[in-house]
C-alpha positions as CSV (number, residue, x, y, z in Angstrom):
1,M,7.9,38.7,4.0
2,A,7.1,35.0,3.8
3,K,6.5,32.9,6.9
4,I,7.0,29.1,7.1
5,T,5.4,27.1,9.9
6,F,6.4,23.4,10.4
7,L,3.4,21.3,11.2
8,G,5.2,18.0,10.7
9,A,8.6,16.5,9.8
10,A,10.2,18.6,12.6
11,G,12.2,16.5,15.0
12,C,11.5,13.5,12.8
13,V,11.5,12.6,9.1
14,T,7.8,11.8,8.6
15,G,4.4,13.6,8.6
16,S,5.5,16.4,6.2
17,K,3.3,19.5,6.5
18,Y,4.7,23.0,5.9
19,L,2.5,26.1,6.0
20,V,3.8,28.9,3.8
21,E,2.2,32.4,4.3
22,A,2.9,35.3,1.9
23,G,0.9,38.0,0.3
24,G,-2.2,37.3,2.4
25,K,-2.4,33.7,1.1
26,R,-1.8,30.4,3.0
27,L,-0.3,27.5,1.1
28,L,0.1,24.0,2.8
29,V,3.0,22.2,1.2
30,D,2.4,18.4,1.7
31,C,-0.1,16.8,4.0
32,G,1.5,13.6,5.2
33,L,0.9,10.9,7.7
34,F,3.3,10.3,10.6
35,Q,4.8,6.8,10.2
36,G,7.0,4.7,12.4
37,N,6.6,3.8,16.0
38,K,3.2,4.0,17.9
39,E,4.0,7.4,19.4
40,L,4.4,8.9,16.0
41,R,1.4,7.2,14.5
42,L,-0.9,8.4,17.2
43,R,-0.1,12.0,16.2
44,N,-2.2,11.3,13.0
45,W,-5.3,11.6,15.2
46,D,-4.5,15.1,16.5
47,R,-6.1,18.1,15.0
48,L,-3.8,20.4,13.1
49,P,-2.7,23.5,15.2
50,E,-3.9,25.6,12.2
51,D,-7.4,25.9,10.9
52,P,-7.4,23.8,7.7
53,A,-10.3,25.9,6.3
54,S,-7.9,28.9,6.2
55,F,-5.7,27.2,3.6
56,D,-6.0,28.6,0.1
57,W,-4.2,25.7,-1.5
58,V,-2.5,22.4,-0.8
59,L,0.6,21.5,-2.8
60,L,1.9,17.9,-2.9
61,T,5.5,17.4,-3.8
62,H,5.1,13.7,-4.4
63,A,2.7,10.8,-3.7
64,H,4.3,8.9,-0.7
65,L,2.1,8.5,2.3
66,D,4.2,10.6,4.6
67,H,3.5,13.5,2.2
68,T,-0.1,12.8,1.2
69,G,-1.8,10.4,3.7
70,Y,-3.3,13.1,6.0
71,L,-5.4,14.6,3.1
72,P,-8.6,12.6,3.9
73,R,-8.5,13.8,7.5
74,L,-8.0,17.4,6.4
75,V,-10.9,17.2,3.9
76,R,-13.1,15.7,6.6
77,D,-12.3,18.4,9.1
78,I,-13.4,21.2,6.6
79,G,-16.4,19.2,5.3
80,G,-15.0,19.3,1.9
81,R,-14.5,16.9,-1.1
82,L,-11.2,15.3,-2.0
83,Q,-9.9,16.3,-5.5
84,F,-6.6,15.8,-7.3
85,S,-5.0,18.4,-9.4
86,P,-2.5,17.1,-11.9
87,C,0.1,19.2,-13.7
88,D,-2.3,20.4,-16.3
89,G,-4.3,22.1,-13.5
90,A,-7.6,20.3,-14.2
91,P,-9.2,19.0,-10.9
92,L,-9.8,15.3,-10.6
93,V,-12.5,13.8,-8.5
94,L,-12.1,10.1,-7.4
95,E,-15.3,8.1,-8.1
96,D,-15.7,4.5,-6.8
97,R,-16.8,2.4,-9.8
98,T,-15.6,-0.9,-8.4
99,S,-17.9,-3.9,-8.4
100,G,-20.2,-3.6,-5.4
101,H,-18.3,-0.4,-4.3
102,E,-15.4,-2.6,-3.2
103,L,-13.1,0.4,-2.8
104,S,-15.4,2.1,-0.3
105,R,-15.9,-1.1,1.6
106,V,-12.2,-1.9,2.0
107,L,-11.6,1.7,3.1
108,R,-14.2,1.3,5.8
109,E,-12.8,-2.0,7.0
110,L,-9.2,-0.6,7.1
111,T,-10.1,2.3,9.3
112,Q,-12.0,0.2,11.9
113,G,-9.8,-0.3,14.9
114,Q,-6.7,1.0,13.2
115,E,-6.3,4.3,15.0
116,G,-3.0,5.9,14.2
117,R,-1.9,3.4,11.5
118,A,-1.0,4.3,8.0
119,M,-2.9,2.5,5.2
120,F,-2.0,1.8,1.6
121,V,-4.6,1.2,-1.1
122,E,-3.7,0.5,-4.7
123,F,-6.4,0.5,-7.4
124,H,-6.6,0.5,-11.2
125,G,-8.7,3.2,-12.7
126,K,-9.4,5.3,-15.8
127,R,-9.2,9.1,-16.2
128,E,-12.0,10.5,-18.2
129,T,-11.4,13.3,-20.7
130,G,-13.1,16.6,-20.6
131,P,-13.4,19.5,-18.1
132,G,-14.5,18.7,-14.6
133,L,-14.2,14.9,-15.0
134,G,-12.1,12.8,-12.7
135,V,-10.7,9.3,-12.1
136,G,-12.9,6.3,-11.8
137,A,-11.6,3.5,-9.6
138,L,-12.4,0.2,-11.5
139,E,-10.5,-2.5,-9.5
140,V,-8.9,-2.7,-6.1
141,R,-5.5,-4.4,-6.3
142,R,-4.6,-4.4,-2.6
143,A,-5.6,-2.8,0.7
144,A,-3.5,-3.1,3.8
145,V,-2.0,-1.1,6.8
146,E,1.6,-0.3,7.2
147,T,2.9,-1.7,4.0
148,A,6.0,-0.3,2.2
149,G,3.6,1.4,-0.2
150,C,5.2,3.1,-3.1
151,R,8.7,2.1,-1.8
152,E,8.0,-1.6,-2.5
153,R,10.3,-3.4,-4.9
154,F,8.7,-6.3,-6.6
155,D,11.9,-8.4,-6.9
156,Q,13.8,-7.4,-3.7
157,R,11.5,-8.5,-0.9
158,E,10.9,-11.6,1.3
159,W,7.6,-13.2,0.8
160,V,4.7,-15.0,2.6
161,A,2.4,-17.0,0.3
162,T,-0.7,-18.9,1.3
163,G,-3.4,-21.1,-0.3
164,S,-6.8,-22.3,0.9
165,E,-7.5,-25.4,-1.1
166,A,-6.0,-27.3,0.9
167,P,-4.4,-24.9,3.3
168,W,-0.6,-24.3,3.0
169,R,1.9,-21.6,3.7
170,L,5.2,-20.8,2.0
171,D,7.8,-18.4,3.5
172,I,10.6,-17.2,1.2
173,T,13.7,-15.4,2.5
174,A,16.7,-14.1,0.6
175,K,18.4,-17.5,0.9
176,D,15.8,-20.2,1.3
177,L,12.1,-21.2,1.4
178,L,10.0,-23.1,3.9
179,M,6.8,-25.0,2.9
180,N,4.3,-26.0,5.6
181,V,1.0,-27.8,5.3
182,P,-1.2,-28.1,8.4
183,G,-1.4,-31.7,9.7
184,A,1.7,-32.8,7.8
185,V,5.3,-33.2,8.9
186,P,6.9,-29.8,9.4
187,G,8.8,-28.7,6.4
188,Q,12.5,-28.0,6.2
189,R,14.2,-24.9,4.9
190,L,15.5,-25.5,1.4
191,P,18.1,-23.2,-0.3
192,H,17.1,-21.5,-3.5
193,G,19.2,-20.0,-6.3
194,G,17.9,-16.4,-5.8
195,T,15.4,-14.4,-7.9
196,H,15.1,-15.0,-11.6
197,R,13.0,-13.1,-14.1
198,D,10.6,-14.9,-16.5
199,G,8.8,-12.2,-18.5
200,G,6.8,-10.2,-16.0
201,S,7.1,-12.9,-13.3
202,I,9.8,-13.7,-10.7
203,V,10.8,-17.3,-10.1
204,Y,12.5,-19.1,-7.2
205,A,13.8,-22.7,-7.6
206,T,15.4,-24.9,-4.9
207,T,19.0,-26.0,-5.4
208,E,19.0,-28.8,-2.8
209,G,16.5,-31.3,-1.5
210,P,13.0,-31.7,-2.9
211,E,12.4,-29.7,-6.1
212,F,10.3,-26.6,-5.7
213,K,9.6,-24.0,-8.3
214,V,7.7,-20.8,-7.2
215,T,6.4,-18.3,-9.6
216,I,5.0,-14.9,-8.4
217,D,3.1,-12.6,-10.7
218,E,2.1,-9.0,-9.9
219,R,-1.6,-9.6,-10.4
220,R,-4.7,-9.1,-8.2
221,C,-5.5,-12.1,-6.1
222,V,-8.5,-12.7,-3.8
223,D,-8.1,-15.4,-1.0
224,S,-11.0,-17.8,-1.6
225,S,-11.3,-18.4,2.2
226,S,-11.0,-15.0,3.8
227,G,-11.8,-12.7,0.9
228,S,-8.6,-10.8,1.6
229,L,-7.0,-8.8,-1.3
230,F,-3.5,-9.3,-2.4
231,A,-1.4,-7.7,-5.2
232,Y,0.4,-10.9,-6.2
233,R,-0.5,-14.4,-7.4
234,V,1.7,-17.4,-6.7
235,E,2.0,-20.9,-8.2
236,V,4.1,-23.6,-6.4
237,Q,5.2,-26.6,-8.4
238,S,6.7,-29.7,-6.7
239,E,6.8,-33.4,-7.5
240,G,4.3,-33.1,-10.3
241,K,1.8,-31.2,-8.3
242,S,0.8,-27.5,-8.6
243,L,-0.7,-25.2,-5.9
244,A,-2.1,-21.8,-6.4
245,G,-2.5,-19.0,-3.9
246,C,-1.8,-15.4,-3.0
247,A,1.4,-13.7,-1.9
248,A,2.4,-10.7,0.1
249,H,5.7,-9.1,1.1
250,N,6.7,-10.3,4.5
251,P,5.6,-7.4,6.8
252,A,8.4,-8.2,9.3
253,M,11.0,-7.2,6.7
254,P,11.7,-3.5,6.0
255,A,11.5,-2.1,2.5
256,P,14.8,-1.9,0.5
């Protein structure tokens, strides 16, 4: 007879972990982080009530953080090595091949002082061919805590864009945009005509007042002042001038 023990996602809808025992084997289905309010997030720092070294396998149903994000903690607790097993059954080892080991660095920085908070890292990589080979991370696209992660929709979010030369900030909501430059007269909210696609970019254009055209591309962007990583580049054109910077989804707005 099979036995199922709920180690997460019981009394809430996050932190999925289900231990299935049958035939003398122990299978952990999903290994997710708790997300949401602080009380839930702090549960990520508790040890599992079951010995992770006793698990024969871990099966992931899909790649959302609330189903996979606890894996590094589980691996650390058993002194193991994190591997990925795709549908063809060949194990994949993640290797940091980014310039200056950037992936390892941003992971260390994210975990400092962020107890109980989920993190999301996106990288571009390459899967090698042949038995026993894995995935090489080549470029970090973004690294942040408490983003919408895989649930993000490129064209259905509100935005915050910034530039460093000279400093400026642009806030875009579903209806208007607000441009502010330190030391200048505070900007006014200007209505725009909504989201428009231009190839792989999205574009906002004002419909009243001063003319602004904002183009956002889903490309890696590094802030020249802070060194922070962003997944989006932005160009703002107004009155014959052009400003370039980085953009991020407004963290105050929930994912659609």
